[in-house]
C-alpha positions as CSV (number, residue, x, y, z in Angstrom):
1,M,148.0,-109.0,181.7
2,R,149.9,-112.3,181.8
3,M,148.8,-115.7,180.7
4,H,150.5,-119.1,181.2
5,V,148.6,-122.2,180.0
6,I,149.0,-125.7,178.8
7,V,147.0,-126.5,175.7
8,R,145.7,-130.1,175.6
9,G,144.3,-132.1,172.8
10,R,145.7,-132.8,169.3
11,V,148.1,-129.9,169.3
12,Q,151.4,-131.4,168.2
13,G,152.3,-132.2,164.6
14,V,149.6,-129.8,163.2
15,G,151.5,-126.5,163.0
16,F,150.1,-125.3,166.4
17,R,153.3,-123.5,167.6
18,W,153.5,-121.5,164.4
19,F,149.8,-120.7,164.6
20,V,150.3,-119.5,168.2
21,R,153.4,-117.4,167.2
22,E,151.6,-115.6,164.4
23,A,148.5,-115.0,166.5
24,A,150.6,-113.5,169.2
25,R,152.6,-111.3,166.8
26,R,149.4,-109.9,165.2
27,R,148.3,-108.8,168.6
28,N,151.8,-107.5,169.7
29,V,151.9,-110.0,172.6
30,A,155.2,-111.0,174.1
31,G,156.0,-114.5,175.2
32,W,156.8,-118.0,174.0
33,V,155.4,-121.4,173.0
34,R,156.9,-124.9,173.3
35,N,155.9,-128.5,172.9
36,L,155.8,-130.7,176.0
37,P,156.9,-134.3,176.2
38,D,153.4,-135.3,177.3
39,G,151.8,-134.1,174.0
40,G,150.6,-130.7,175.3
41,V,151.8,-127.2,174.2
42,E,152.9,-124.7,176.8
43,V,152.2,-121.0,176.2
44,A,153.3,-118.0,178.2
45,A,152.2,-114.5,177.1
46,E,151.9,-110.9,178.2
47,G,150.1,-108.0,176.7
48,M,147.2,-105.6,176.9
49,D,144.1,-107.2,178.5
50,R,142.0,-107.1,175.3
51,D,144.9,-108.6,173.3
52,I,145.5,-111.5,175.7
53,E,141.7,-112.2,175.8
54,S,141.6,-112.3,172.0
55,F,144.8,-114.4,171.9
56,R,143.4,-116.9,174.4
57,S,140.3,-117.3,172.3
58,Q,142.5,-118.1,169.3
59,L,144.3,-120.7,171.4
60,A,141.0,-122.4,172.2
61,T,140.3,-122.8,168.5
62,G,143.7,-123.6,167.1
63,P,144.6,-124.1,163.5
64,D,143.0,-126.4,161.0
65,G,143.9,-130.0,161.9
66,A,144.2,-129.3,165.6
67,R,141.6,-130.3,168.2
68,V,141.9,-128.3,171.4
69,E,140.3,-130.1,174.3
70,A,141.4,-127.8,177.2
71,L,143.4,-124.8,178.3
72,E,144.9,-125.5,181.7
73,D,146.0,-122.4,183.6
74,V,149.5,-122.7,185.1
75,S,149.8,-121.1,188.5
76,Q,153.5,-120.2,188.3
77,D,154.4,-116.9,186.6
78,P,156.2,-117.4,183.3
79,A,159.8,-116.3,183.2
80,D,161.7,-114.6,180.4
81,L,158.9,-113.5,178.0
82,A,160.4,-113.0,174.6
83,R,159.6,-110.1,172.2
84,P,158.8,-110.8,169.5
85,F,156.9,-113.9,170.5
86,A,159.1,-117.0,170.0
87,I,158.9,-120.7,169.5
88,I,161.1,-122.5,172.0
89,R,162.5,-125.9,171.2
């Protein structure tokens, strides 16, 4: 299963990308995360259905200090999914 989302809210400057990377690696999910200029965080991931569902649930919560307001699904298929999960700058 693949997932490509933009996370909206207070998600930059709170360790969100590192939180995402560790959540993905714990679930053996491939992909990447990066900050966007508009303040969102883009996440592309691929893994077993149950792992992606659990991972998406973690994204909706975020780390302490974050405030996730929305997960916006991106219609385009993510390219070049990294293994292990990586932070892209």
